[in-house]
C-alpha positions in Angstrom: 16.2 27.9 40.0 14.8 24.5 40.5 16.6 23.0 37.5 19.9 24.5 38.7 19.2 22.7 42.1 18.2 19.6 40.5 21.7 19.6 38.3 23.7 20.5 41.2 22.2 17.4 43.1 22.8 15.2 40.1 26.5 16.2 39.5 26.9 15.7 43.4 25.4 12.2 43.2 27.6 11.3 40.3 30.7 12.5 41.9 29.8 10.4 44.9 29.2 7.3 42.9 32.7 7.9 41.0 34.7 8.4 44.3 33.1 5.3 45.7 34.2 3.5 42.7 37.7 4.8 42.8 37.9 3.9 46.5 37.0 0.5 45.6 39.7 0.1 43.2 42.5 1.4 45.6 45.0 -1.4 46.9 43.9 -1.3 50.4 42.6 -3.8 53.0 39.2 -4.5 53.6 39.0 -2.4 56.7 40.6 0.7 55.4 38.3 0.5 52.3 35.3 0.3 54.5 36.3 3.3 56.5 37.1 5.2 53.2 33.7 4.4 51.8 31.8 5.5 55.0 33.7 8.8 55.1 33.0 9.4 51.2 29.1 8.6 52.0 29.0 11.1 55.0 30.7 13.8 52.9 28.2 13.1 50.3 25.2 13.2 52.4 26.3 16.4 53.9 26.7 18.1 50.6 23.4 16.9 49.4 21.8 18.2 52.3 23.4 21.6 51.6 21.8 21.5 48.3 18.4 21.0 49.9 19.1 24.0 52.2 19.0 22.1 55.3 22.3 23.3 56.5 
């Protein structure tokens, strides 16, 4: 059980990193890119908290 939770957390973390990288490569202005990065980080934190059974 602990290893599956750890694998889920690791996969979620890697997906967050990948999406942040892809957002950085989008041809957007700096303000829109920053807003997109903040949204991705908030969604990532919420999904990590779900794995830790906070929600």
